[in-house]
N, C-alpha and C positions, 0 to 999 in steps of 0.2 A: 191718324195720329193726331192722339189729346195737346187740346188748347189751351197751355196753361191763363190762368187767366190770374192775375197782378194784386186786383183785389179782392180773392179772398185768398193768394199765401198769409203764414202768418212769421213774418219778421221776428225775428229774439228780438226787437225793439217791442214791439206793441204785448211779448207779457214780460217782459222787465230786467230781459237778461239781458244786461249793455254793460260791462265793466271798466270803469274805472281807473284809471293810474293813480300815483300819489300828484301829480299837482295838478290835474282836473277835482282831484275830490279837496284837496286844501283851500285852493281854487271856490270852492260849493261852498263848502263851511266856513271863508275863512281862515283858518285857523293854519299853525305851523306843525311842522314836526312832533317838534316832543310832547308839544300842545293831545292835536293826534294821538301820538304812544298811545303818552298818558293814561287817556282817560278810554284809551280801547286794554288796557291793562289791569285799570278799575269795576272796568264791565262795563263803563254804560258811551259806549263808540261801539259801532260796526269791528267785526274783526273783515281784515282781509280773506285772501284768494290768494292761494298762492301759488303761481305756475311759476314753478324752474324756483328763481333765482327775488322773482316780480313776486310782487303784493301788487294787487285787483281788487277791485270792491263794485263787488253791482248798487248799480247806481237806485235801484226801489229800492234798499238797506239806507245810503247815508238820505234816499228821499224821507223815507217814514225820518228819518233820524232831526230829519231837517222837521218835520210837523209837528213831533215831538216838545221839541228847544217851546214848539209855537202855540202848542195846546200847553205848554208849563207859563208861557208870558203871562199867556189871556186865561192861564186865573188871576197867576196871579192881580193882573189888574182890575181883575172884578174883587178881590180880596181885598183892594187894594181900596178901590174908589166907595168899601161898603162901610168907610169905615167913618 
């Protein structure tokens, strides 16, 4: 019989495939429904994955969106400080 080594097993969370529902996404980015769906329509926010009638977002895509906002802020701050 093979013994499993839990430390060598890879979970969905380890590879970034964690799905978030709308409430989790909304809390994570501090935005409401109309703002999030408006940004999706503009193409500047990750689109959800549809599962039946439900919408889910990849946690890794939301994290990348937040990182993009941070890098934009950092660039703007650098430009403002050089004046």
